[in-house]
N, C-alpha and C positions, 0 to 999 in steps of 0.2 A: 588817202593816208596809208592804210594797211596794205592795200593791193600794190601801191607804189613800192613800199618796202619789200614786199615779196618778190616783185619783178626785179628790182635793183639787186637784191641779194642773190637771186637765181642767176643773174647775168654777171656776177662778180668774177667768176672763174673762166667763162668762155662765152663766145657769141652763140646764140641759139635762135631758131625761128619760133614763131608764135606757138604752134602746136607743141613743140619741144619744151617751151617755157611752162605751159600748162601741165604737161606730163611731169616735168621735174618738180613743180610745186606739189603736185599730188603725191609723187613718190617720196619727196623729202618730208612731207607731213604724214606719211603712212596712210594716205588716202583720206585724211581728216579734212583737208582743204581741197576744194574743186573750184577752178576758175572758169566760168563759162566764157565762150568766145565773145559773146555780147558785152562782156565786161573787159576782157583781156585786150582786144584790139583797140578800142578807144583809149585805154590806159597807155598802151604802147605808143600810140600816136601822140598823146599828150606829153609823155616823157620825152619823146623825140623832139617835139616842138619846144620844150623847155631846155633842150641841149644836154639832157642827162643821158640820152641814148643816141647812138649813130646806127644807121641801118644801110645794108647793101644787099642786093640780090645775089643769090648763089644757089647751087644745087643741094638738095637734101640728100640724105643717105639713100633714099629711094630713087634719086634722079630727077625729082620734081624741082621746079624753080620756086624759091621761097625767099622772103625778106628776112635776113638774119640781123638781129639786134645785138649791140655790144655797148658796154658802159663807156662813157666818155670820162675824161678827167673830172669834169664838173659833176658827172653822175656819181663817181666814186666819193667825192666830197659830200654830195647829198646823201649817199648811202650811210656814211658815217653819222650825219646829222639825224637821219631817220632812225638808225639804231639807238642813238642816245635818247631821242624822244620816246621811242618804244620802251626802253628800259625805265625811264622816268614814269611814264604812264602806267606801265605794268606794276611798278612798285606802289603807285597810288591806288590802283584797283585792288591789289593784294591787301593793302592796309584796310580798305573799306570792307572787302569780303571777309577778312578775318576779324573784323570788329575792333579795329585799333581805337585806343582811347587817347 
């Protein structure tokens, strides 16, 4: 759920390799969120298998070969769905936390 949303949103603007995705999530969240490799790479493979991401090998800025992931058209649609779900769930949680009557 939430990790999928974070990955899809992170890749909405440009293709990135796994390490860069983890770094971007950390930077975007002001280091509040850290995604361990043991969670990130299985999630990337799962999203790729679902057709939400496409991947190809290329060189990183340091010259190493890495698999770069990008959102597919299907992935962009899923991102919209994930954002809508997140907003709905967040609203529900906020109502509970604030003690809605």
